[in-house]
N, C-alpha and C positions, 0 to 999 in steps of 0.2 A: 627687786632680784638684789640689787645691792646689800640692800641691810639686813636681808633675813633670808637670803637663798643659799646656794652652792658656790664655793669658790670655783667651781670647774666653767661657771655661766658669768662670771662677773670678773672680771681684770681689777677691779677696785677691791674687792674681797680678795682675789688670789694675792695682789699685792701686800695689803693690809696683815693677811693671814701669815702669809709666809715670814715677813717680819716679826708677828707676834710666837711665831714657833719658834723659829731660831732664838729669838730672846729668852724664849721658856727651856730650849733643849729639847723639843719635841719634834719627832721624826716625821710627825704630821699636821696637816692644819686640820683641829678641833673647830667644827662648826659651830656647835654648841655655844663655846668658851670663845669663839669668834664674835657671833652675835650678839652674846653677853657684853663684851666688851665696847663693842661699837653702839648696845642700847646705852651705856654709862659714859662714855668718853666723845659721843658725835651727836651733831644736832644738824636736823637737816631743814632747811628751809625754801619754802616756793614763793616763786615771783611768777606773776600773771605778766605774760608777752606776748600782745596780740599779733606780731608779724613774724608766725613762723617758719615763712620763708627765708628771712635773714636772721635766725637762730641760729645757726651754725656757725657764721659769720660772727656774732657776739661773742658765743662761746671761744672762739680761736683768741677775740680780744680780750676777754676776760683774762684767760690762761695766760698769753703772751704778758699781760699787765701784773699777775700775782705769782706765775712761775711757780705753782704747786708743786713740791717735790714728789709725790704720789704720782701724780700724771706723766706717764710715761709715753704714750702715743703722741706724735705729732711735736712733742718739747726736744728742745735742745740736748743732747746727751752730755751729761757730766758725771764724776766720779760717783756720785750718790746713785743716778739713774741706772748708772750701768749694774751697781750692786743689787739695787734693788729687782733688774732683769734676770741676774744670775739666781738670786733668791727664789724667786718665782718658777724659773727653770727647776731648780731642785725640788719643789712643789707638785711639779705636775703628775697626774695620776696616768701610770703606763697602761 
């Protein structure tokens, strides 16, 4: 869903799509262009983790350690995340 779906169903796609659309001066998120950009610039890696009951806590620890700027939920608010949140709102479908 995040790599080839619709930005209305993926918070990651909405955030990235809003940034790319704004940079291109576009008034909407182009799903095909977003998917193409992601295919060219992003890599996905899976890691086996047997204890899925603690996976959520592991995610929290990793996010706290690396503080990825595009992660908005559950992360400390800063000027970049405030701006990203505003960009995302401007590309919501009414």
